[in-house]
C-alpha positions in Angstrom: -19.1 -48.7 0.1 -16.1 -50.0 2.1 -15.8 -53.1 -0.1 -16.0 -50.9 -3.3 -13.1 -48.8 -2.1 -10.8 -51.8 -1.4 -9.5 -52.3 -5.0 -8.7 -48.6 -5.2 -6.9 -48.8 -1.8 -5.0 -51.9 -2.9 -3.9 -50.1 -6.1 -2.6 -47.2 -4.1 -0.8 -49.5 -1.7 1.0 -51.3 -4.6 2.0 -48.0 -6.2 3.2 -46.8 -2.9 5.4 -49.9 -2.5 6.8 -49.5 -5.9 7.6 -45.9 -5.3 9.2 -46.7 -2.0 11.3 -49.5 -3.5 12.4 -47.2 -6.3 13.3 -44.5 -3.8 15.4 -47.0 -1.8 17.1 -48.1 -5.0 17.8 -44.6 -6.1 19.4 -43.8 -2.7 21.5 -46.9 -2.9 22.6 -45.9 -6.4 23.5 -42.4 -5.2 25.5 -44.0 -2.4 27.2 -46.3 -4.9 28.1 -43.4 -7.2 29.5 -41.5 -4.2 31.6 -44.4 -3.1 32.9 -44.9 -6.6 33.8 -41.2 -6.9 35.6 -41.3 -3.6 37.5 -44.4 -4.6 38.5 -42.8 -7.9 39.6 -39.6 -6.1 41.6 -41.7 -3.6 43.3 -43.5 -6.5 44.1 -40.2 -8.2 45.5 -38.8 -5.0 47.7 -41.8 -4.3 48.9 -41.8 -7.9 49.8 -38.1 -7.5 51.7 -39.0 -4.3 53.7 -41.7 -6.1 54.3 -39.4 -9.0 55.7 -36.7 -6.7 58.0 -39.3 -5.0 59.3 -40.4 -8.4 59.8 -36.7 -9.5 61.8 -36.1 -6.4 63.9 -39.2 -7.0 64.5 -38.3 -10.7 65.6 -34.8 -9.7 68.0 -36.1 -7.1 69.6 -38.6 -9.4 70.0 -36.0 -12.2 71.7 -33.6 -9.8 74.0 -36.3 -8.5 75.0 -37.3 -12.0 75.5 -33.8 -13.5 75.9 -31.4 -10.6 73.5 -29.0 -12.3 71.1 -27.2 -10.0 68.4 -27.2 -12.7 68.0 -30.9 -12.2 66.8 -30.3 -8.7 63.6 -28.4 -9.8 61.5 -31.6 -9.8 62.8 -32.5 -6.4 62.1 -29.0 -5.0 58.6 -29.0 -6.5 57.9 -32.4 -4.9 59.1 -31.2 -1.5 56.8 -28.2 -1.7 53.7 -30.1 -2.9 54.0 -33.2 -0.7 52.7 -31.7 2.7 49.4 -30.5 1.2 49.0 -33.9 -0.6 49.7 -35.8 2.6 47.1 -33.7 4.4 44.6 -34.6 1.7 45.5 -38.3 2.1 44.8 -38.1 5.9 41.4 -36.6 5.2 40.5 -39.3 2.7 41.8 -42.2 4.8 41.0 -41.4 8.5 42.4 -43.5 11.3 40.4 -46.7 11.8 39.4 -47.1 8.1 40.0 -50.4 6.4 42.9 -48.9 4.5 44.6 -47.1 7.4 47.4 -49.7 7.6 48.4 -49.3 4.0 48.3 -45.5 4.3 50.6 -45.7 7.3 53.0 -47.9 5.4 53.0 -45.4 2.5 53.7 -42.4 4.8 56.5 -44.3 6.6 58.2 -45.3 3.3 57.8 -41.8 1.9 59.3 -40.2 5.0 62.4 -42.5 4.7 62.6 -41.8 1.0 62.5 -38.1 1.6 65.2 -38.4 4.2 67.4 -40.4 1.9 67.0 -37.9 -0.9 67.8 -35.0 1.3 70.8 -36.7 2.8 72.4 -37.6 -0.5 71.9 -34.0 -1.8 73.5 -32.6 1.3 76.5 -34.9 1.0 76.9 -34.0 -2.6 76.8 -30.3 -1.8 79.5 -30.7 0.9 81.8 -32.6 -1.5 81.1 -36.2 -0.4 80.0 -37.3 -3.8 81.3 -40.8 -3.4 79.4 -41.4 -0.1 76.2 -39.9 -1.6 76.5 -42.3 -4.6 77.1 -45.2 -2.2 73.8 -44.5 -0.5 72.0 -44.5 -3.8 73.7 -47.8 -4.9 72.8 -49.3 -1.5 69.2 -49.9 -2.7 67.5 -48.6 0.4 65.6 -46.0 -1.6 64.4 -48.6 -4.1 63.0 -50.7 -1.3 61.1 -47.6 0.0 59.6 -46.9 -3.4 58.6 -50.6 -3.9 56.9 -50.4 -0.5 55.0 -47.3 -1.6 53.8 -49.0 -4.8 52.9 -52.2 -2.9 50.7 -50.4 -0.4 49.0 -48.3 -3.2 48.3 -51.6 -5.1 46.8 -53.1 -1.8 44.5 -50.1 -1.4 43.4 -50.4 -5.0 42.5 -54.1 -4.4 40.5 -53.2 -1.3 38.6 -50.5 -3.2 38.0 -52.8 -6.1 36.6 -55.6 -3.8 34.3 -53.1 -2.1 33.0 -51.7 -5.3 32.4 -55.3 -6.7 30.5 -56.3 -3.5 28.4 -53.1 -3.7 27.6 -53.7 -7.4 26.6 -57.3 -6.7 24.2 -56.1 -4.0 22.7 -53.5 -6.3 22.2 -56.2 -9.0 20.3 -58.4 -6.5 18.1 -55.5 -5.4 17.4 -54.6 -9.0 16.4 -58.2 -9.8 14.0 -58.4 -6.9 12.6 -55.0 -7.8 12.0 -56.0 -11.5 10.1 -59.1 -10.3 8.1 -57.1 -7.8 7.4 -54.3 -10.4 6.1 -56.9 -12.9 3.8 -58.4 -10.3 2.6 -55.0 -9.2 1.9 -53.9 -12.8 -0.1 -57.0 -13.4 -2.1 -56.4 -10.2 -2.6 -52.7 -11.3 -3.8 -53.9 -14.7 -6.4 -56.2 -13.2 -7.5 -53.4 -10.8 -7.7 -51.0 -13.7 -10.0 -53.3 -15.6 -12.2 -53.6 -12.5 -12.1 -49.9 -11.9 -13.1 -49.0 -15.5 -16.1 -51.3 -15.3 -17.2 -49.7 -12.0 -16.5 -46.2 -13.3 -18.6 -46.9 -16.4 -21.5 -47.9 -14.3 -21.1 -44.8 -12.0 -20.6 -42.5 -14.9 -24.0 -43.5 -16.3 -25.6 -42.8 -12.9 -23.8 -39.4 -12.7 -24.8 -38.5 -16.3 -28.4 -39.1 -15.5 -28.1 -36.9 -12.3 -26.2 -34.2 -14.3 -29.0 -34.0 -16.8 -31.5 -33.4 -14.0 -29.3 -30.9 -12.3 -28.6 -29.0 -15.6 -32.3 -28.6 -16.1 -32.8 -27.2 -12.6 -29.7 -25.0 -12.9 -31.0 -23.5 -16.2 -34.3 -22.6 -14.4 -32.4 -21.1 -11.5 -30.1 -19.0 -13.8 -33.2 -17.7 -15.6 -34.7 -16.7 -12.2 -31.4 -15.0 -11.1 -31.2 -13.1 -14.3 -34.8 -11.9 -14.0 -34.1 -10.9 -10.3 -30.9 -9.0 -11.2 -32.7 -7.0 -13.8 -35.4 -6.1 -11.3 -32.8 -5.2 -8.7 -30.9 -3.0 -11.1 -34.1 -1.1 -12.0 -34.9 -0.8 -8.3 -31.4 0.7 -7.6 -31.8 3.2 -10.4 -35.2 4.2 -9.1 -33.8 4.5 -5.5 -30.9 6.6 -6.8 -33.2 9.0 -8.6 -35.4 9.1 -5.5 -32.4 10.0 -3.3 -31.3 12.8 -5.8 -34.9 14.0 -5.9 -35.2 14.0 -2.1 -32.0 16.0 -1.7 -32.9 18.3 -4.5 -36.4 18.8 -3.1 -34.9 19.6 0.4 -32.6 22.2 -1.1 -35.4 23.7 -3.3 -37.6 23.7 -0.2 -35.1 25.7 1.8 -34.2 28.1 -1.0 -37.9 28.7 -1.8 -38.5 29.5 1.9 -35.7 32.0 1.9 -36.7 33.5 -1.4 -40.3 33.8 -0.1 -39.0 35.8 2.8 -36.9 38.0 0.6 -39.7 38.5 -2.0 -42.3 39.3 0.6 -40.1 41.7 2.5 -39.0 43.5 -0.6 -42.6 43.8 -1.8 -43.8 45.2 1.5 -40.9 47.6 1.7 -41.7 48.9 -1.8 -45.3 49.5 -1.0 -44.5 51.3 2.2 -41.9 53.5 0.4 -44.5 54.2 -2.4 -46.9 55.5 0.3 -44.2 57.7 1.8 -43.7 55.4 4.8 -40.2 54.8 5.9 -40.5 52.2 8.7 -39.1 49.4 6.5 -36.1 48.4 8.6 -37.7 45.2 9.8 -38.4 44.1 6.2 -34.9 44.9 5.1 -33.4 43.0 8.1 -35.7 40.0 7.3 -34.6 40.0 3.6 -30.9 40.3 4.7 -31.2 37.4 7.2 -32.8 35.2 4.5 -30.1 36.0 2.0 -27.4 35.2 4.6 -29.0 31.8 5.3 -29.1 31.1 1.6 -25.4 32.0 1.3 -24.7 29.6 4.2 -26.6 26.8 2.5 -24.7 27.4 -0.7 -21.4 27.2 1.3 -22.5 23.9 2.8 -23.4 22.5 -0.7 -19.9 23.5 -2.0 -18.3 21.8 1.0 -20.4 18.7 0.3 -19.2 18.6 -3.3 -15.5 19.1 -2.3 -15.2 22.5 -4.0 -14.6 24.5 -0.7 -11.1 25.6 0.1 -9.7 24.1 3.3 -9.7 26.7 6.1 -8.9 25.2 9.5 -10.6 26.7 12.6 -11.1 25.8 16.2 -14.1 23.4 16.1 -16.5 22.5 18.9 -17.7 19.0 17.6 -20.8 19.0 19.8 -22.0 22.3 18.4 -21.2 21.2 14.9 -23.1 17.9 15.2 -26.1 19.6 16.7 -26.1 22.2 13.8 -26.1 19.3 11.3 -29.3 17.6 12.6 -31.7 19.1 10.0 -29.3 18.6 7.1 -28.8 15.0 8.1 -32.5 14.3 8.4 -33.2 15.8 5.0 -30.3 13.8 3.4 -31.0 10.5 5.0 -34.8 10.6 5.0 -37.4 9.9 7.7 -36.9 6.1 7.6 -33.5 6.5 9.3 -33.7 7.2 13.1 -30.9 9.6 14.1 -29.6 9.7 17.7 -26.8 11.9 19.0 -24.7 11.1 22.1 -22.6 14.2 23.0 -19.9 14.1 25.6 -19.8 16.8 28.3 -16.7 18.9 28.6 -15.6 17.9 25.0 -12.2 19.2 24.0 -11.8 21.5 21.0 -10.0 20.5 17.8 -8.5 22.4 14.9 -9.9 21.4 11.6 -11.9 22.7 8.7 -15.5 22.6 10.0 -16.9 22.3 6.5 -14.8 19.2 5.9 -15.7 17.7 9.3 -19.4 18.2 8.2 -18.6 16.6 4.9 -17.0 13.6 6.6 -19.9 13.0 8.8 -22.3 13.3 5.9 -20.3 10.8 3.9 -20.3 8.3 6.8 -24.0 8.9 7.3 -24.8 8.2 3.7 -22.7 5.1 3.7 -24.5 3.9 6.9 -27.8 4.6 5.2 -26.9 2.4 2.3 -25.6 -0.3 4.6 -29.0 -0.3 6.5 -30.9 -0.5 3.2 -32.2 3.0 4.0 -34.0 1.9 7.2 -32.5 1.6 10.7 -30.9 3.6 13.4 -27.9 6.0 13.0 -26.0 7.1 16.2 -23.5 10.0 16.2 -21.3 10.1 19.3 -18.6 12.4 20.5 -16.0 11.7 23.2 -12.6 12.7 24.5 -10.1 9.9 23.8 -6.4 9.1 24.5 -4.6 6.9 22.1 -1.7 5.4 24.1 1.7 4.2 23.0 0.5 0.6 22.7 -2.2 1.6 20.3 0.3 3.8 18.3 2.7 0.8 18.1 -0.1 -1.3 16.7 -1.0 1.4 14.2 2.3 2.9 12.9 0.6 5.9 11.2 -0.9 7.1 14.6 0.8 9.5 17.0 0.0 8.8 20.6 -1.9 11.6 22.3 -5.3 13.2 23.1 -8.0 13.2 20.4 -11.6 14.4 19.9 -13.5 11.3 18.7 -16.6 11.5 16.4 -18.2 8.1 15.9 -20.9 7.1 13.4 -22.7 3.8 14.1 -25.3 2.0 12.0 -27.4 -1.1 12.5 -26.7 -2.3 9.0 -25.2 -5.5 7.6 -21.7 -4.9 8.8 -18.4 -5.7 7.0 -16.1 -8.7 6.8 -12.4 -8.3 7.7 -11.3 -8.4 4.0 -13.7 -5.6 3.1 -12.6 -3.5 6.1 -9.0 -3.8 5.0 -9.9 -2.2 1.6 -12.6 0.2 2.7 -10.5 3.3 2.5 -8.9 2.5 -0.8 -9.9 5.0 -3.6 -12.5 3.7 -5.9 -13.1 0.5 -3.8 -16.7 -0.1 -3.3 -19.0 -3.0 -2.6 -21.9 -1.1 -4.1 -23.1 -1.6 -7.7 -21.6 0.8 -10.3 -24.8 2.7 -10.4 -24.9 3.4 -6.7 -21.5 4.7 -5.7 -18.0 5.6 -6.9 -16.0 4.4 -3.8 -14.6 7.8 -3.1 -16.6 8.7 0.0 -14.6 6.8 2.6 -11.3 7.6 0.9 -12.2 11.3 1.0 -12.9 11.0 4.8 -9.6 9.1 5.2 -7.6 11.8 3.3 -9.1 14.7 5.2 -8.6 13.1 8.6 -4.9 12.3 7.8 -4.3 15.8 6.5 -5.7 17.1 9.8 -3.2 14.9 11.7 -5.9 12.5 12.9 -6.8 8.8 12.6 -9.8 6.9 11.4 -10.8 3.3 12.4 -13.6 0.9 11.4 -15.2 -1.6 13.8 -17.5 -4.0 12.2 -18.7 -7.6 12.1 -21.1 -9.2 9.6 -24.6 -8.9 10.8 -23.7 -6.6 13.7 -23.5 -3.2 12.1 -20.6 -0.8 11.7 -18.9 1.9 13.7 -16.5 4.3 12.1 -14.5 6.5 14.5 -12.8 9.7 13.5 -10.0 10.9 15.8 -9.0 14.6 15.4 -6.1 16.0 17.5 -7.1 17.9 20.6 -6.5 21.7 20.2 -4.6 23.0 23.3 -3.6 26.5 22.0 -5.3 29.8 23.0 -8.9 30.4 21.8 -9.0 32.5 18.7 -10.5 35.9 19.2 -13.6 36.4 17.1 -13.3 39.2 14.7 -15.2 42.4 15.6 -18.7 42.5 14.2 -19.8 45.8 12.9 -23.5 46.6 13.5 -23.9 48.8 10.4 -22.9 52.1 9.0 -19.5 53.2 7.8 -16.2 53.2 9.5 -15.3 56.1 11.8 -12.3 56.7 9.5 -13.6 57.7 6.0 -12.3 55.8 3.0 -10.4 58.0 0.6 -8.6 55.4 -1.6 -9.3 54.7 -5.2 -10.5 51.2 -5.9 -10.4 49.4 -9.3 -13.4 47.0 -9.5 -13.1 44.2 -12.1 -16.3 42.2 -12.6 -17.7 40.7 -15.8 -21.3 40.5 -14.6 -22.9 43.9 -15.2 -25.5 43.6 -12.4 -23.0 42.4 -9.8 -20.6 45.1 -11.0 -23.3 47.8 -10.6 -24.3 46.7 -7.1 -20.6 46.4 -6.0 -19.9 49.9 -7.3 -22.8 51.2 -5.3 -21.4 49.5 -2.2 -17.9 50.9 -2.7 -19.3 54.4 -3.2 -21.4 54.0 -0.1 -18.2 53.2 1.8 -16.6 56.4 0.5 -14.1 54.9 -2.0 -13.4 56.4 -5.4 -14.4 53.7 -7.9 -13.0 52.8 -11.4 -14.8 49.9 -12.9 -13.7 47.4 -15.6 -15.6 44.5 -17.2 -12.5 42.3 -17.8 -8.8 41.8 -17.4 -7.6 43.7 -20.5 -9.8 46.7 -19.7 -8.6 46.6 -16.1 -4.9 46.7 -17.1 -5.6 49.6 -19.5 -7.2 51.6 -16.7 -4.6 50.7 -14.2 -1.9 52.1 -16.6 -3.9 55.3 -17.0 -4.5 56.0 -13.2 -1.6 55.8 -10.8 -3.8 56.7 -7.8 -5.4 53.2 -7.7 -4.5 51.7 -4.3 -6.5 48.5 -4.4 -8.0 46.2 -7.0 -11.2 44.2 -6.2 -11.5 41.5 -8.8 -13.6 38.5 -9.5 -11.7 35.3 -10.0 -13.8 33.4 -12.5 -13.9 35.6 -15.7 -13.7 34.8 -19.4 -10.3 35.1 -21.0 -8.0 36.3 -18.2 -8.9 35.0 -14.7 -8.5 37.1 -11.5 -5.2 35.5 -10.5 -3.6 36.1 -13.9 -4.8 39.7 -13.8 -3.4 40.2 -10.4 0.0 38.9 -11.4 0.2 41.1 -14.5 -1.1 44.1 -12.5 1.5 43.8 -9.8 4.3 43.8 -12.4 3.0 47.3 -13.4 2.3 48.4 -9.8 4.2 46.3 -7.2 2.5 48.1 -4.3 -1.0 47.4 -5.5 -3.3 45.7 -3.0 -5.6 42.9 -4.4 -8.8 41.4 -3.0 -10.3 38.4 -4.8 -14.0 37.7 -4.8 -16.0 34.8 -6.2 -18.9 32.5 -5.5 -16.8 29.5 -6.7 -13.2 28.9 -7.5 -11.2 25.8 -8.3 -7.4 26.4 -8.4 -6.8 30.1 -8.9 -6.1 31.1 -5.3 -6.5 27.6 -3.7 -3.8 25.0 -3.8 -3.8 21.6 -2.1 -7.2 22.5 -0.8 -6.0 25.5 1.3 -6.2 29.2 0.5 -2.8 30.5 -0.7 -0.8 32.4 2.0 -1.4 36.1 2.2 -4.3 36.0 -0.2 -7.2 38.4 0.6 -10.4 36.6 -0.3 -14.1 37.4 0.2 -16.8 35.0 -0.9 -19.9 36.1 -2.7 -22.4 37.0 -1.6 -21.0 39.5 1.1 -22.5 42.2 3.2 -21.5 45.8 3.2 -19.8 45.4 6.6 -17.9 42.3 5.4 -16.7 44.2 2.3 -15.6 47.2 4.4 -13.7 45.0 6.8 -12.0 43.1 4.1 -10.9 46.2 2.2 -9.7 47.9 5.4 -7.7 44.7 6.2 -6.1 44.6 2.8 -5.2 48.3 2.8 -3.8 48.2 6.4 
């Protein structure tokens, strides 16, 4: 193999020598052009110097002959221009150069000439015309001009000799280079013939190997295509299994709650039919099941990002503990879940539903990274991010944080994947398995809450995602008073306008309002409500559904307040998108009650709105 490479190496060496020689020649040519340009500029400068001297002499003679000041203009221009031109001469011909002697002779002669011109003009101006003309006739000025011309001619001869010698050297170099280039080209031609013959032989060998490789590659591509189709079908089946598992878990919980409600109501009806009135336990059981169903609905809305943001003081330990069952149903039994909760954990101020949603998102991502089998660890801790950490992460504010970490035993992530993990719609999952919005939603919520999120991962070592929420240091919020039942001690006397498009919900809400002591006027929609509001000035409060056909609750409230500015409004709904929620947070000073609600919750909300 070493001997086979020698011709190629020799060819490269020859080419390198030619290129090097050409580069040297090019540099020499550039130097020659620069020298020629400098010589031309020097000749032009010296010619300009001689021209100025001649102009000065012409002006002086014209003035001496005529006495007219106008004839002195060439002389005066020369006197003004000569200093700058002499400075340029000094720069072009430094002391020690091969033309320094001639330049010195030019400057001496020019100085004497200038002195003579100035002296004759001065004598003429003072009336000594005859003496001035005698100096001119004396021939001293002519000798100085002849000396200037002689030195300029000497410099031109020196420059010409230098340029001729340089040209001769360049011609010799080019001759040797032509001979060398011809020899090199001949060698390259011979090497080319040898290389072509060798390449033809090797090409035949490669072609044979390529044919064999193509056959194997075609078989491999066919196998890959078959495997990809099988994997796509498997992912679709897994997706449907995940949806079915989540749906089954939700249906299971709702069926349990409905079973309690149905059983309790049936037993209560039978006892009442027999004239027995000890049905309190059945009513309480049904009410408790309904409350748990409402809580599950609220969790589902938070999971689907349809819940308005309502920050509260959050105990992360209690929140994680309360999510255990939901996580197990969501992730499946193949995922082992471990919680490591810190003692003395600080409180944080965030929307608990969104914190739950963030943990669920991270857990689902972890499940997918573990191929739905592995160990998931949820950890809480008190953390302090110092100034050094904040300097390395400009978006982070140094301080105390509550940390919630989710760790999996999955495949891990490379550095380039981690850098893009929080970008919206970025995902390494197939299109049928994820949208890439889960981690970006977590990132946005944490940043809105003034926190920080960080990924720690290595390929093959699993992943840890840590959420840092700011520590809450304010006073604990007092829990609202919980009423145990019955009506308020102060009887309700106000008139309430109830607006609800669902007849059954409207009927039950009317009964609840009457039970609380209110006078009730009901309407099935916005137009009817505005009509009744205009007919009855005693209406103090409007309780309206938000989601209604035609005019929604917010639009109705705005039109109603134009008619009655002092009208109090309470909104109610089981789901709302933007009517009273903006940027994910309930609008300021909006009274809102979520369906379903208890009689006590309704009473408290109306009292609060009317206060």
